[in-house]
C-alpha positions in Angstrom: 166.2 189.3 58.8 164.8 186.2 57.1 161.2 185.7 58.0 159.5 182.3 58.5 156.6 181.1 56.3 154.1 179.0 58.1 151.9 176.7 56.0 148.8 175.0 57.5 147.1 172.2 55.6 145.3 170.4 58.5 142.6 171.5 61.0 144.2 173.9 63.5 143.3 176.6 65.9 145.5 179.7 65.8 145.3 182.1 68.7 147.3 184.6 70.7 149.0 183.8 74.1 151.5 186.1 75.7 152.0 188.0 72.4 153.0 184.7 70.8 151.3 182.7 68.1 149.8 179.6 69.7 148.8 176.6 67.5 146.4 174.0 68.8 145.4 170.8 66.9 141.7 169.9 67.5 142.3 166.4 66.2 144.6 165.7 69.1 141.9 166.9 71.5 139.6 164.2 70.2 142.2 161.5 70.7 143.9 161.8 74.1 145.6 158.4 73.5 147.6 160.1 70.7 148.0 163.4 72.4 150.2 161.9 75.1 153.0 161.3 72.5 153.2 165.0 71.7 155.3 167.4 73.8 153.7 170.6 75.2 150.3 168.8 75.1 150.1 169.2 71.3 150.5 173.0 71.4 153.2 174.9 69.4 154.2 178.5 69.8 156.0 180.9 67.4 157.6 184.3 68.0 155.4 186.6 65.9 158.2 189.1 64.8 160.0 186.1 63.2 157.1 185.3 60.9 156.7 186.8 57.4 153.8 184.9 56.0 151.0 182.5 57.1 149.3 180.3 54.5 145.9 178.8 55.5 145.0 175.8 53.3 142.2 174.0 55.1 138.5 174.8 55.7 138.7 173.8 59.3 141.3 176.4 60.4 140.2 178.9 63.1 142.2 182.1 63.6 141.3 184.6 66.3 140.8 188.3 65.8 143.3 189.1 68.6 145.9 187.1 66.8 145.2 188.8 63.4 145.6 192.2 65.1 149.0 191.2 66.5 150.1 189.7 63.1 149.1 193.0 61.4 151.3 195.0 63.9 154.3 193.0 62.6 153.4 193.2 58.9 152.7 189.4 58.6 150.9 188.5 55.4 148.0 186.1 55.8 147.2 184.1 52.6 144.0 182.0 52.3 143.5 179.2 49.8 140.3 177.9 48.2 139.0 174.4 47.7 141.6 173.7 44.9 144.4 174.7 47.4 145.4 177.7 45.3 146.0 181.1 47.1 143.0 183.3 46.6 143.1 185.9 49.4 145.6 188.2 51.0 145.4 190.2 54.2 148.0 192.9 54.9 148.4 195.7 57.4 147.4 199.3 56.4 150.1 200.9 58.6 153.7 199.7 58.6 155.8 202.8 58.0 156.1 206.0 60.1 156.7 208.1 57.0 153.7 206.6 55.2 151.9 209.8 54.4 155.0 211.4 52.9 155.7 208.3 50.8 152.1 208.0 49.6 152.3 211.6 48.3 155.6 211.0 46.5 154.1 207.8 44.9 151.0 209.6 43.8 153.0 212.5 42.4 155.3 210.3 40.3 155.3 211.5 36.6 154.3 209.3 33.7 157.8 209.5 32.1 159.3 208.2 35.4 156.9 205.4 35.6 157.6 204.4 32.0 161.3 204.4 32.7 160.8 202.2 35.8 158.6 199.8 33.9 161.2 199.4 31.1 163.8 198.6 33.8 161.6 195.9 35.3 160.9 194.3 31.9 164.5 194.4 30.8 165.7 192.6 33.9 162.8 190.1 33.6 163.9 189.2 30.1 167.5 188.9 31.1 166.6 186.6 33.9 164.5 184.5 31.5 167.5 184.2 29.3 169.6 182.9 32.3 166.9 180.3 33.1 167.0 179.1 29.5 170.8 178.9 29.6 170.7 176.9 32.7 168.3 174.2 31.5 168.7 174.4 27.7 172.2 175.7 26.8 171.5 175.3 23.0 168.2 177.2 23.1 169.6 180.5 21.7 169.0 182.4 24.9 171.0 185.3 23.3 167.8 186.1 21.4 166.3 187.3 24.7 169.4 189.3 25.5 169.1 191.1 22.2 165.4 191.8 22.9 166.3 193.3 26.3 168.4 195.8 24.6 165.5 196.9 22.3 163.2 197.9 25.1 162.0 201.5 24.9 160.6 203.6 27.7 157.3 202.0 28.8 158.1 199.0 26.5 155.9 200.6 23.9 157.0 197.9 21.3 155.9 195.2 23.7 159.2 193.3 23.8 157.9 191.5 26.8 155.3 189.6 24.7 157.8 188.8 22.1 160.2 187.4 24.7 157.3 185.3 26.2 156.5 183.8 22.9 160.0 182.6 22.6 160.7 181.7 26.2 157.9 179.4 27.1 158.0 176.8 24.3 161.8 176.7 24.7 161.6 176.3 28.4 159.2 173.3 28.1 160.0 171.9 24.6 158.9 168.4 25.8 155.4 169.6 26.6 153.5 169.7 23.3 151.7 173.0 22.7 152.6 174.5 26.0 151.7 178.2 26.4 151.6 180.3 29.6 148.0 180.7 30.5 146.3 180.8 33.9 143.8 178.2 32.9 146.2 176.2 30.7 147.7 172.7 31.0 150.3 171.7 33.6 152.6 173.1 34.7 150.5 176.3 34.6 149.0 175.1 37.9 152.4 175.1 39.5 153.3 178.5 38.0 150.0 179.9 39.3 150.8 178.7 42.8 154.4 179.9 42.8 153.5 183.3 41.4 150.7 183.7 44.0 153.3 183.2 46.8 155.7 185.6 45.2 152.9 188.2 44.8 152.0 188.0 48.5 155.7 188.3 49.4 156.1 191.4 47.2 152.9 193.0 48.5 154.2 192.6 52.0 157.5 194.2 51.0 155.7 197.1 49.4 153.7 197.8 52.5 156.9 197.6 54.6 158.5 200.2 52.3 155.7 202.6 53.0 154.1 202.4 49.5 150.5 201.7 48.3 150.3 198.3 46.6 147.2 199.4 44.8 148.8 202.2 42.7 150.9 200.5 40.0 153.4 202.0 37.6 152.1 200.0 34.7 149.2 197.7 35.8 146.0 199.8 36.3 143.2 197.2 36.6 140.4 199.0 38.6 139.6 195.6 40.3 143.2 194.8 41.3 144.2 195.8 44.8 147.9 194.8 44.2 148.8 196.5 40.9 152.2 197.6 42.2 153.0 194.1 43.4 152.2 192.8 39.9 154.7 195.4 38.6 157.6 194.7 40.9 157.4 190.9 40.8 158.1 190.7 37.1 161.9 190.3 37.3 161.4 187.7 40.1 159.1 185.5 38.1 161.9 183.5 36.4 163.0 182.3 39.9 159.6 180.6 40.2 160.0 179.3 36.6 163.3 177.7 37.6 161.8 175.9 40.6 158.8 174.7 38.5 161.0 173.4 35.8 162.9 171.3 38.3 159.7 170.0 39.8 158.4 169.0 36.4 161.4 167.0 35.4 161.5 165.2 38.7 157.8 164.6 39.1 155.7 161.9 37.4 152.4 163.8 37.7 152.8 167.6 37.7 149.0 167.9 37.3 148.6 167.2 41.0 149.5 170.0 43.4 150.7 167.8 46.2 151.8 168.9 49.7 155.4 168.1 48.7 155.2 170.2 45.6 153.8 173.1 47.6 156.7 173.0 50.0 159.1 173.1 47.0 157.2 176.1 45.6 157.3 177.9 49.0 161.1 177.4 49.0 161.4 180.1 46.3 161.2 182.7 49.0 164.5 181.5 50.4 166.5 181.1 47.1 169.6 183.2 47.0 169.7 185.8 44.3 172.2 188.5 43.4 171.0 192.1 43.9 173.2 195.2 44.1 176.3 193.0 43.8 175.3 191.1 47.0 173.6 187.8 47.5 170.3 187.8 49.4 167.4 185.4 49.9 164.6 186.3 47.5 162.3 187.5 50.2 164.9 190.0 51.3 165.5 191.0 47.7 161.8 191.9 47.2 162.1 194.3 50.1 165.2 195.9 48.6 163.5 196.3 45.3 160.4 197.9 47.0 162.6 200.3 49.0 164.5 201.3 45.8 161.3 202.2 44.2 160.4 204.5 47.0 163.8 206.1 46.6 163.1 206.5 42.9 159.8 208.2 43.7 161.6 210.8 46.0 164.4 211.4 43.5 167.2 209.9 45.6 168.1 207.3 42.9 167.1 206.7 39.3 167.6 203.0 38.9 165.7 200.2 40.7 167.6 197.5 42.6 166.6 194.4 40.8 167.5 190.7 41.2 169.8 188.8 38.8 169.3 185.1 38.1 172.7 183.6 38.3 173.6 180.1 37.1 175.5 178.2 39.8 
């Protein structure tokens, strides 16, 4: 089932009423002459099981504890943004799968050879998807170079083909931006990529929880300060989908340096993009769950290959 993403960029009060999310707008309370033009007295309700993610992007948003408890029961991810409007916090449930203990044990017991093989699968598909993005936007960019690199990946990507691919991919994706390199603090559209990846990361973390796995224990990333190492691992082949959206924003926007409300909505749309996975077409947010579930099956020995998304050119 496709889940809704709710984005709040204005003052609002979020609370629980009859097991539903109730949204009130304090600005309407201050101006009764405006409130009369809104139906339901300026209140809006949502069915919580239909929600997948809530993004809070205003300092004057109030959310009640009772609502947070109910949201956690339904594995709704709550993302908070800072004063620059970039996602900085993520709240997820600790309990979302009845077989959690068993799956944690399988995840912890996974061997290093298995984790290295899984990482090579992720990087191989990431590079193939990068090649498809280049073919879509720059048919003459020699995307076949990336395809060749994907075939050279060894277990655990010990020769770091991922970095070689990145060094080729980014300047060829944005050849009209002088000196562009992918860096979190770099020039635009790095700001758009940061925002899109943050949304993707939150979606993947939610899928990992739903699959009954620990997002902290990665198969490649092991930063002691990172609570979502596994999300950073599994999102790799999905990153090119964000790149594609960002590219389209850049070529159609006069000022990509500014993260406007309209641009945010376009970046949020990446969760609903159709992608091919296991010879079927699924919205990206569904595909992340299929990937997470396939990882759990790899951990218990049911399958040996991850179910990964393929970027297809329409």
